[in-house]
Each structure stands twice: as C-alpha cells, then as structure tokens.
N, C-alpha and C positions, 0 to 999 in steps of 0.2 A: 459402036460399043454401047451395049448395056449398061448402067450407071453400077449394078450388082458385080459385073463381070470386070468392069476398070478397078473399082475397089477393092477386089480380089487382088488383084493385079499388084497394085500397092501393098497389099497386106504383105503379100506374100515377097517382095523385094524389101520392106522395110521393117517390118516387127518381128517381133521376139521370136514369132513361129516360122520365122522365115527356113524353109528347108526343101529339099525336094517330096518328102514325105508330107507336111503341112500343106504345099501348093497342090498336090495330087489330089487331098484331100479336100480342097474347098469346095467340094459337090455336096458337104456336108452343113456347110456356112450359107448364109444366118441362121443359127437357130432361131428359130420360134417368129422368123419372121424379120427381126432387127440386126443390123449390122453396128450401129452405136448405141453406145447405153442411154437409155430416157433416164436414168439419172433422180429417180424419185425419192420423195421423203416421207418420214411417219410411216414405217414399216406396219402393216396391217395386226392388227390384236390376232384372229383369226389365222395367219401366214405365220407369225411367231411362234403361237401356239400348235400349228402341226408338229404330227407325230413323227414326219421325220427331220423336221430342227431339233424337237426334244430331245430325240435318241440319241443326237449327235452329243447331245451335252452328258449321255447317261456315262459317270467314271471319270468325270471331268469335275477338277476342283479348277476355277477359275480364278482364284488367289495365286495359281500356280503357273498360271497361262501368262505366256510373254511371247508375242509376237516376235520370229528371232528375225526379221528381213521385211523391213519397211524403208521405203524409200522419200530420203526428205528432199522434195525437191520445189522449185519455183520459177521464177523468172527476174529474181533479182530488184523486184518493185517495189523493194521497200529498204529498210537499212540491215537486209539479211545478208548480205553479201556474197547470195548466190548470184552467178556466172553461167549463162547457156553461150555455146557457140553457136554464133551469128546464122553459121550454114544450118542449123535447124529451121530455122524462121524463114527461109526463101526457096520459092519454087527451083531457084536452079539448083539444089540440089535433092530431087522430089521422093527419093526413099528417106531421110531424115526430116523432111519436112513433113510427109504423111505419118511417119512415125511420131514425132512431137506432137502433131495434131490428135493422134488416136491417144497417147497420154492424157493430152489436156481434158481430151473426152472421159474417158475414163475415171481422173479425179473428180467429176463433177461438180466445177466449183461455182460456189454462190455469188449470185448477182452483186455488183456493187461495193466488190472486194478488191484490194490489188490479190495476183495471182498467188504470190506468196501468202497473205492472211488467206486466202480462201481454201487454199488445199491444206492447210492446218482448220481452219473452221470444218470443215468436211470430214480430213480424217477423225478430228474429234467426237465428230458425230454420230461416224460408223463405228466410235469403239463401244464393245460391247460386254458383258460377264463383269460380275462384281470380281473388283480386285485383279481385272486383267491391265497389262500393260503392253505398249508396242516399242519395237526396240529400232529407233532410228537412225538412220545411216546418213555419215555425213560422206563427201566424196572427194579425194585429193584432185590436183591438177597431173593429167602425165608430167614426168621427169626424163631428162637424159641423165647419162650416167655420172657427167660429174654434178649432178642432182639441181640443175637449172629448170625451171617450171617451163612447160611447153603448152600453154594456151590454145594456141594455133592447133593442136594434135590433141585436145582435150574436147571431150563431149559438153562437160559442164564441172559446177562446183558448185560443193556444198561446205563451205567451214565449219570446222570444228565447234567454234565460239558459236556457231549460230545453233548447231543441236544442241549444245549444252546449256544455251540458254531456253530453247525449251523446255529441255528438264526440269530447269530453274524454276522455271514460270509454271509448270505443269507436272510436279514430281511425282504424282498419283498416276498417271496416265501413260507420259513417254519415260523410257530409258535412250540412251543412245550408243552408236559406236563411233568411235573415231575413226579417220581416214588419214593416214601418214604415209607417204611414199618414202621408202627405205634407203634413198639414193639422196635424202636431203642432207644437208649437213647437219641441221638442228634436229634430225629425227627421233633421237632418243629426249633431248630437251622436250619435244612437241611430244612425245607421248607419256612422259611423266607430266607434263601439264595438262594433257587430255584427261590422265587418269585423276588428277588432283581435281577437276572439274565434274568426276563421276561416270567417267567414259567405263565403258563396261567391257570394252574388247577395241580389235580394229577390224576396220574391214578394207580389204583388198580386189580388185577386179584387174589381173596382172596383164593380161592382154590389151585392155584398153590403155591402164596407168603407165605401162611401159615397165613393169615389173618383172623381173627373170626371177623366181622364186630361189633358185639355185646359184645362183651371183654370190659371190664372197662380200658383195657387194652391204648384204643383205644380214651378214652375222651376228654384227652388233647391235640391230635391229631386234633380233632374234631372242638372243640373250636378254635385254630387256625387256621384251615380252615374259619370258620365263620368270625373270626375276621380280616382276610386278604380279606374277600369276593371269596376265590377260591373255583370253583367247584371241585366234585371229579367224575369222569368218574370211574368205578365200573363195571366187570364184575357181572353179574346176569345168574344164571343156570348155567346147568351144562358144563362143559369146554372140549370141543374136541380137539381145534387144538395145544395147550401147555400143555406139561409134565410138573411135579415138585411136591410137596407134595401131588397133588389131593387131600385134604380134603373135600369131596365132602358137608358135612355139613356146608361148609362156603360157598354155594355158593345161602343160600334162600334169597328171596328179601324180606324177614321179617325182617331180621338181619337189613336192610340198614333203618328202623323204627330211629335207635342210632343217625346216623347222622343226618338227618332230623328233629328230635326233637332236635337238637343243633343247628338247623338254617342253616346246610349246604345245599348249592344245589347239588343233587346228579343224575348222569345222569346212566341210569343202559344200560349198554352196551347189543344189540342185543335185550333189549325188553325181558331180561328173559326166551327166547324161547328158552329151552331146558331142560330135566330132570325135577325132581319131588323132594319136600322137605315137611318137616314136619311142617301142619299148626300152628306155635307156638302160634298164638293167642289165640288158644283153649287149651294151655298149651304145655309144654317142648315136650311131647312124642304126639303131636295130628296128626291125621290122614294127610294122605303124600295127597298131592294136585299137581298138574302142576305149576310149578314156573313162567310160562307165567299167569296162574289164581291166583297166590299169588301179583306179580304184578300189574294184573291189579286192585286188590282190593285198593293196595295202592295208583293208580293213579286217583282210585276213591273217595277217602278220600278228603274231600274241604281243610282239613287243610296242605296237601302237594302242594295244587296249587301253585305255583312259586318256589317249591321247587325240585318237583320229576319230573324228564325229563327222556326219553328214546330213545337211538340212535338205527339208523335201518340198522346199519351194519350186512352184513352176514345173513340178513333175505330172499335173493332171494336165497340161497343154499338150495342143496336138503332136508335137515335133518331138515330145518326150514319152508317149505312152509307149512304146514298144520296150521301155525299161520300168514303167510303173509297177507290170507286173513280178519284176521280178525283185524290186525292194519290198513289195507288198509280202513276197514270199520267205523271204529272208528274216526270219522272225528273230534270229539270234540278233541282229543288228538295232533292233528295234529300240533297245534300251541306248544306243549310241547315234540314234536318228533325232532330231530337233525340227519341229513345225516353223515354219514361215513362212510369209503369203507371198512376199514378193511386189507389195504395193507399189503403184497402182496397177500391175499388171491384171488382177483378176477382172477389174474392169476392163478391160479390153476386149470387146467382146470376141473378136475373130479366134482368138490364141487357144480358148476352151471351147470345145463341141461336145455339149452334152450328149447331142445324137449320137456319136460317134460312141463316145462312154458307154452309153445305153446298148449300142450295138454291139460292141466288143464285152458284153455282161459285167462292165465294172460296176454300174449302178443300175436299180431298176427303173421302169418306166415311170413310175409314179415319183420317185426320188429325182429323174430328170424335171417333170412338170414342176413340181415344190420349189426347184433350185432355180429352174427358169424365172418363175414369179420372185421368188427372192435378191436375186441380182441384182438388178437395177435399184433397190431401196438399201443393199447393203453388201457392197461386193467382197469385203472382207468377210461377214457373217458366212457370206455365200462361201469362200473358198474355205473354211474350217469346217462346213457342212459338209462339202463336198469332199475333203480329205478323209471325215470321220468315216464316210459313209460307202467308199471306193472299197471294192473287197473283191479277193481273187479264191475261188472255191472255198468261202468262208473266212480267209485269212482278212483283217482289218490292219489297219495302224493301229497300232496299242496304245493307251491312253497314255501311257510314258512320254509318247514321240508330243505328246502336247503340254506337257509338264517343264516348260525350258527354265523357269524360273531358277531353278538350285542351280543350271549350269553356269549362268550368265549372273549369281549375285557374289560369286567369289570374286576373287584377284587384292593382293594387299602391297603395300609400296613400302620398300626397303630403299633407302637412300644409296645412289650409287658413289 
C-alpha cells in the first residue's frame, strides 16, 4: 500500500475529520503535495502583506479579537500537571496514536524544549494582531455519577491551576476557561476558585467527560454559573477529535435547555454541526434529527436570545462543510456567533482541504494559493484569514463574529 493511502486510512480512522464524508473526500488530500505541517518560522513580509491577508483584517479591531477556542495541551513533562492517557502513545491503539502524532505535528514544537514548554512557545509565536488574546481551555477528567474521577476513561487532563498560571504569567497574551465536572462534590467551590483566578467561563465536552447536561446533578453548578455570570462553552453534536467515555447521547443540543433555563449563557462549540440525536422535544424516544437542526431550533426560540450562542471553530473542516453554507447565510445569527480556531487543529493538514473549499466556490483560487503558503508559517493566522474569506453568494461572516472580547470579559462574583 502506498504511504499516502496508508496515512489516509489512519487519518479517516483517527482524526477530527473522521466520517464517511471526509474519507470519501480523501481524493482531495493532501493539498499542495504535503500531508504533514512543514512548520516554518518567520512569516515572509511579502506574504504577510498580501491582499488576501490584508483584506481579511478590514473591519477588524484586533484589540477586540479573542480566539475563543484554543486547547492547552502537552505531555506533563514539566510541573504543569498535564496528563495524557497512555493509550494515545502506543501502536496498540493505532487510531489514538495516529491522532496524537498529528496533533504534535500540528503544534510545530520547537526543538530543545519540553513538549509543555514548546507548545506554549509556539503558541506565543503564532499570536498575531495588536491587543489580541487567546482563550486557553483547561480540561477535566471524566467522572462517574458519584463524582469519582475516571482517568482510565479520560483522554487527557489539563489542570485549571496550570491554565490560570499561564494567564498570570502572560496576561496580555492569554485568557482562560476552567473545566470543572459538575458531578464533583466540590464543583461549586472549584468554580469559585477558578473565577477568583481569572477564569472567563467553563469548557465542557460532555460525551468525552461523561456529563449529561440534562442530569439533575448539574443543577447546582448551573445555578453557580448564573450567579457568577460565567458562560459555558459546551461541545454540541458528535465528537470526532477527542476520545474518552464517548457517550454519544450526551451530545444532544436539546439537553442544553437545562442550563439555558437557569439563565446560563451557553456557547455551543462548532454550532453542533455533526451527528444525530433524538428529538427529545417529542419525548425521550423522539425521532432522530441532525444535531445542527436541533441547535437551529434552539437558536430560533426567542426566549434564548441573549443566552444561546454558537462558536464557528472547525466549521471549515471537511466533515462540516455541508453546514458552513447554512451558518454563513443565517446572517441574523451572526451577532450570536463567536470565532474560535480549535487550535491545534488548523495545523492538522488533512482536516482542511483548500482544494475542496475552492471547488465548492467558498474561496477563490488565489485565496487558496495564499492560504496554502500561509498555513505552515502560522496556522492561527491561516484559520482567521480563511474564516474571513469564506463566502456564499457574497455573504461572509460579519466582523462582529470576530469581536469576541465583550462576550468573555463579563462575570461578577457574589459570595454564595
């Protein structure tokens, strides 16, 4: 089997783009004769000043630009406290191993540093735009319903204290979101501690962490989020990129009625653009509907105006393109959409096909050529420019989608 085809099978089995749609589209990969990120430094001035890049900045106030979805990962080869499931580091679990290797390649780690330190060094190098900041995501263990942590069923763990420390060391570069499992006995106390350390909200990935957003066990946590006026960034829809408990039933966007009805602002990651769930509005065994359809229903309910939002991270990836057009054309949503990169995924070369985007007339040939050159130098700038340039019949993402600072900079502490 040719190396290219072998790698394609691994990618279809193990990366965030895993789906029938993405694998059938593999004939479009790799773009521009590369499967792995070349990880170049020092963005050439000519490329930085190209019209495709400069036009993406038109109407953008970079002091209001906070990337809402940046994963803080590593190997725990420093005092960070990061932990990675050993299954990801052995060929006995080939899909997890392949996925892990692609993420490391996408991170473009500098030599002669630990993975933890190198990841942060590269992330700082990629920061662009005067006054811009990246919102780093902590990640809690999976837990069972008695509140016991389950490392064996967890993909990785990034402590809140580590994310808080990075923010304290580099306050002009990084903000952060805590990750707290709501079944923990100390979940409210942990939330208040995170808030005191400067957390801007909370990140959940329910199917991987074993969180049922509709469970009564979450109610006291929702009440605390509402009291502190902290938003919840919650994955919606089928999860491809991270392994863990993988309880697909917990991906249903309709379960997010529970925090919304408690007055919590909820940001649904990727606008729930993957998979199907039962339409529980028609009963617990309602007919299956696309998760994006269920998310759209919630977005269109007047009572959730000002409470329900979506982030557009990963929507230019191959397995989500069928929904990108719908989100671009729903212009009335744009004031409720938040930009996020889902870093390091923009540097995972197979999951974004510029050729496919061009063939679907979402970007032009010139834009595809410039983006391909830009990507190995700065995958974060690449992702921003791509999201600014994609269009359907002249409809683009409104600049307000990228001015996320005002959304995340609220929150107030009232002692319980």
